[in-house]
C-alpha positions in Angstrom: 71.9 84.3 124.3 69.0 85.0 126.7 69.6 86.1 130.3 68.0 82.9 131.5 70.5 80.8 129.5 73.4 82.8 130.9 72.3 81.9 134.5 72.0 78.2 133.6 75.5 78.2 132.2 76.9 80.0 135.2 75.3 77.6 137.7 76.5 74.6 135.7 80.2 75.3 136.5 79.7 75.7 140.3 82.1 73.5 142.3 80.6 70.2 143.6 80.5 68.9 147.1 77.7 66.6 147.8 77.5 67.2 151.5 76.8 70.9 151.3 73.6 72.9 152.1 72.8 76.4 151.0 69.8 78.4 152.0 68.9 81.2 149.6 67.4 83.4 152.3 68.5 86.3 154.5 66.3 86.0 157.5 63.4 85.1 155.2 63.4 88.4 153.4 61.2 89.3 150.4 61.8 87.1 147.4 63.9 84.6 149.3 63.1 81.5 147.3 65.4 78.7 148.5 68.2 78.1 146.0 70.3 74.8 146.2 73.9 74.8 145.2 76.6 72.2 145.8 79.5 74.2 147.2 82.3 74.1 149.7 81.7 76.2 152.8 83.2 79.6 152.3 84.0 82.5 154.6 81.3 84.7 156.1 79.8 86.9 153.4 81.2 84.9 150.5 79.4 82.5 148.2 81.3 83.1 145.0 78.7 85.6 143.8 77.9 89.2 144.6 74.7 90.6 146.1 72.9 92.1 143.1 69.9 94.3 142.5 67.0 93.6 140.2 68.9 94.4 137.1 71.4 92.1 135.3 74.5 93.1 133.4 76.0 91.2 130.5 78.8 88.9 131.8 77.7 89.0 135.4 75.3 86.9 137.5 72.7 88.6 139.7 69.3 87.6 141.0 66.7 89.8 142.5 65.7 86.8 144.7 69.0 87.1 146.6 69.6 90.4 148.4 72.7 89.1 150.3 74.9 86.0 150.5 73.1 82.8 151.6 74.1 80.8 154.6 76.0 77.6 154.0 76.2 74.4 156.1 78.0 71.2 155.4 78.0 67.7 157.0 81.4 66.6 158.4 81.9 62.9 157.8 83.2 61.1 160.9 86.6 59.5 160.3 86.9 55.7 160.2 84.5 53.3 161.7 82.0 54.7 164.3 80.7 53.1 167.4 78.8 53.9 170.6 78.0 57.7 170.9 79.0 59.6 167.7 79.2 63.4 167.3 77.4 64.4 164.2 78.9 67.7 163.1 78.3 70.5 160.6 80.3 73.4 159.3 78.3 76.6 159.1 79.0 79.9 157.3 76.6 82.8 157.9 76.8 86.4 156.7 75.3 89.3 158.7 71.5 89.1 158.8 71.3 85.4 158.0 69.1 83.3 160.3 69.5 79.5 160.7 67.0 78.2 163.1 67.6 74.4 163.2 69.4 71.5 161.6 67.8 68.0 161.7 70.1 65.0 161.4 68.7 61.8 159.8 70.1 58.3 159.6 68.6 56.2 156.9 65.8 58.7 156.6 64.9 58.7 160.3 65.5 61.8 162.4 68.1 61.1 165.2 68.7 64.6 166.5 68.0 68.3 166.1 70.4 71.2 166.8 68.9 74.7 167.2 72.1 76.6 168.1 75.6 77.0 166.7 77.7 75.0 166.0 74.6 72.8 165.0 76.0 69.4 166.2 74.3 66.6 167.9 75.4 63.4 169.7 73.9 60.2 168.3 73.7 56.7 169.9 74.9 54.4 167.1 73.9 51.3 169.0 70.3 52.0 167.9 71.1 50.7 164.4 72.7 47.6 163.2 76.4 47.2 162.2 77.2 48.1 158.6 76.9 51.2 156.4 74.2 53.8 157.1 73.3 57.0 155.2 73.6 60.3 157.2 71.7 63.3 155.8 70.7 66.7 157.3 68.0 69.2 156.8 68.6 72.9 157.5 65.7 75.3 158.2 65.8 79.1 158.1 63.8 81.7 159.9 61.0 81.6 157.3 60.6 77.8 157.6 62.3 77.2 154.3 64.4 74.0 154.3 67.1 72.4 152.2 68.9 69.0 152.6 72.4 67.7 152.3 74.1 64.4 152.1 74.2 61.5 152.2 77.4 60.8 154.0 78.1 57.1 154.7 78.6 56.1 158.3 80.3 52.7 158.8 79.0 51.4 162.1 80.6 48.5 164.1 79.5 48.0 167.7 80.4 44.3 167.8 84.0 44.1 166.8 86.1 40.9 166.9 89.8 40.8 167.6 92.5 38.3 166.7 95.4 38.7 169.1 98.9 37.2 168.8 100.7 36.5 172.1 104.5 36.4 172.4 107.3 36.8 174.9 108.7 39.7 172.9 105.8 41.9 174.0 106.8 41.6 177.7 109.1 44.2 179.2 111.6 42.9 180.0 111.1 40.0 177.6 111.8 36.6 179.1 113.5 33.8 177.1 110.6 31.6 175.9 109.6 29.6 172.8 106.0 29.6 173.8 103.2 31.3 171.8 99.5 31.9 171.8 96.6 33.3 170.0 93.2 34.7 171.1 89.9 35.4 169.5 87.7 37.9 171.3 84.3 39.6 170.6 83.0 42.7 172.3 79.6 44.3 172.5 80.7 47.9 172.8 77.3 49.2 173.9 76.7 46.7 176.7 80.4 46.1 177.5 80.1 42.3 177.3 83.3 40.5 176.2 83.8 36.9 175.3 86.4 34.6 173.6 89.3 32.3 174.3 93.0 32.0 174.3 94.9 28.9 172.9 98.5 28.4 174.1 101.5 26.4 172.8 104.7 25.4 174.6 103.7 26.7 178.0 101.9 25.4 181.1 100.0 28.5 182.2 99.1 29.2 185.8 96.9 32.2 185.0 95.6 34.1 182.0 94.2 37.6 182.5 92.7 40.5 180.6 94.4 43.6 181.9 94.5 47.3 181.3 97.7 49.1 180.1 99.2 50.3 176.9 102.0 48.3 175.3 105.2 48.6 177.3 103.4 49.1 180.6 101.6 46.8 183.0 98.3 47.5 184.7 95.4 46.3 186.7 93.7 42.9 186.0 90.2 43.3 184.7 89.0 39.7 184.1 90.6 36.4 185.0 90.1 33.7 182.3 89.1 30.2 183.2 90.8 27.0 182.1 89.0 25.3 179.2 88.5 21.7 178.4 92.1 21.2 177.4 95.2 22.5 179.3 96.1 24.7 176.3 92.8 26.7 176.2 91.6 29.4 178.5 88.1 31.1 178.2 86.7 34.4 179.3 84.0 33.7 181.9 80.3 34.0 180.9 79.0 37.4 181.7 82.4 39.2 181.7 81.9 42.9 181.5 83.9 46.0 180.7 82.9 49.5 182.0 82.4 52.3 179.5 85.8 53.7 180.4 87.4 50.3 179.8 85.7 50.0 176.5 87.1 53.4 175.5 90.6 52.2 176.5 90.1 49.0 174.5 89.4 51.1 171.4 92.5 53.1 172.1 94.6 50.0 172.2 95.1 50.0 176.0 94.0 46.4 176.9 96.1 43.3 176.8 96.1 39.6 177.6 98.8 38.3 180.0 99.9 34.7 180.5 101.7 33.7 183.7 103.8 30.5 184.2 105.8 28.9 187.1 109.0 30.3 185.6 107.6 33.7 184.9 104.8 34.5 187.4 104.5 38.1 186.3 104.0 37.0 182.7 105.7 35.0 180.0 103.4 35.9 177.1 101.5 39.0 176.3 99.2 40.1 173.5 98.1 43.7 173.0 94.5 44.0 171.7 94.6 46.4 168.8 91.6 47.7 166.8 92.2 48.2 163.0 93.1 51.9 163.5 95.7 51.2 166.2 99.4 50.3 165.5 101.9 49.1 168.1 105.6 49.3 167.4 108.5 48.1 169.6 111.9 49.7 169.3 115.4 49.1 170.7 117.6 52.0 171.8 121.4 52.1 171.6 124.2 54.6 171.5 125.1 53.5 167.9 121.9 55.0 166.5 122.8 58.5 167.8 124.0 61.1 165.3 127.0 61.0 165.8 127.2 57.6 167.4 127.8 57.5 171.2 130.0 54.9 172.8 128.0 53.9 175.9 127.1 50.7 177.7 123.4 51.5 177.8 120.3 50.1 176.1 116.5 50.7 176.0 113.3 49.2 174.7 110.2 51.2 173.9 106.6 50.5 172.8 104.8 53.2 170.8 101.0 53.0 170.2 99.5 55.1 167.5 95.9 55.7 166.7 95.9 56.5 163.0 92.4 57.9 163.0 92.3 59.9 166.3 95.9 61.0 165.6 97.2 60.2 169.1 100.3 58.5 170.4 101.3 56.7 173.6 104.9 55.8 174.5 106.4 53.6 177.2 110.2 53.5 177.2 112.4 51.5 179.6 116.1 52.3 179.7 119.1 50.7 181.4 122.6 52.1 182.0 121.5 55.8 181.9 120.5 56.3 185.5 121.5 59.9 185.3 119.3 60.6 182.3 117.8 64.1 182.4 115.2 63.8 179.7 113.6 61.6 177.0 111.6 62.5 174.0 109.9 61.3 170.9 111.2 63.1 167.8 110.1 63.2 164.2 113.1 62.4 162.0 114.5 59.7 159.7 117.3 57.3 160.7 120.6 59.1 160.6 119.0 62.5 160.8 118.2 65.0 163.5 114.6 65.9 163.8 112.1 68.0 165.7 110.6 67.0 169.0 107.0 65.7 169.0 106.5 64.7 172.6 108.4 65.0 175.9 108.4 61.8 178.0 107.8 62.0 181.8 110.0 59.9 184.2 108.2 57.4 186.4 108.6 58.5 190.0 109.1 54.9 191.2 111.0 53.4 188.3 113.7 55.9 187.2 114.3 54.0 183.9 110.7 54.2 182.8 109.6 57.1 180.7 106.2 57.7 179.2 103.8 60.0 177.3 100.1 59.0 177.3 97.7 59.9 174.5 99.5 62.8 173.0 97.7 64.5 170.1 99.6 64.9 166.9 98.8 66.0 163.3 97.8 63.7 160.4 101.1 64.6 158.7 103.0 63.5 161.9 101.2 60.1 161.6 102.2 59.9 158.0 105.8 60.4 159.1 105.3 57.5 161.6 104.1 55.2 158.9 107.2 56.1 156.9 109.5 55.2 159.8 110.1 58.9 160.5 110.0 58.9 164.3 112.7 58.1 166.8 113.1 58.0 170.6 116.0 59.7 172.3 117.3 59.7 175.9 119.6 62.5 177.0 122.2 62.6 179.8 124.5 65.4 181.2 127.4 63.8 179.4 125.4 63.5 176.1 122.8 66.3 176.2 121.9 65.8 172.6 121.3 62.1 173.1 122.9 59.1 174.7 120.7 56.3 173.3 118.3 56.4 170.4 115.9 54.0 168.7 114.1 54.4 165.4 110.3 53.7 165.5 109.7 51.1 162.8 106.0 50.3 162.3 105.1 46.6 162.5 106.2 45.3 166.0 106.0 41.7 167.2 
């Protein structure tokens, strides 16, 4: 078998990863003809082959065109659906003497940004393209102006999401007794901040309907007051209603809600949390009987847990009753009937002693998997029961 054939066979078994770039150059040295390989990014100085001289031994691979390991760069695909400003990222591996001068990012073949320094990332305004799939590629250039491309990676863009919202009394804390219900259909331009839509109610004579800011289990500031529609059951967002950039960010985190007031419940009889596809809201009840071992106590609690399954963040608002002397509250990873490990400590509200919360806590992807499998619980501790007085399992799929 010829030496040329040996090289072809060796290259044919290289691991594949379509988003990788490799430059066969060490600062543009002599004989540094670009060589493309599909490969995962490895540690500095390692490309799965040795630096070789001009000779070639039987059973080994060497090239006189490569005097040292080549730099490697790979596109990092953004998770989930992207909107507004997106960080386009790369992973770079360089060995000593390698020179990478720039990385150009292209969307659908058009350059959208250039990075000339490590870590070779750029911010891109996704509102410059339409909603839907787009192809992200990159071009890396070395010190001798030799270039090689990577990709494509598909970006799914959505800057005009729509939301269907269910309103219920069960989402209020505390929950009033009510048979009323409601639904809403909203649309948002994430780039401009415009928001429109309507709410349709049943079994309630509303005195006000508002779009407000707070995560599930908490109440917050009113952002927009809806207007009565043609019928008494319909309320509409006013023309030209706007959200700020910060409010749009909160919306995408699951932190905006609709609130319906009535004569019997002026603070709110119905509520509907607005949740993007990547956000899950779960309501839990706490009691002494769920503790391990069970605790005989006349105390209760209700909690709302919001989880962003793409950003891997959680927000908790817990309201307890009958444990005024509580000294701590926490979110724990563990199955029902088992003792687990703490994930997040909750802070006590300085005004409402029964209200405990933890905002936008970052957790791991495996922690989120445990949440989806009902593997989280909330625990409130007292001096009499330091291991837990009331507990509630977090079961995905709230009201």
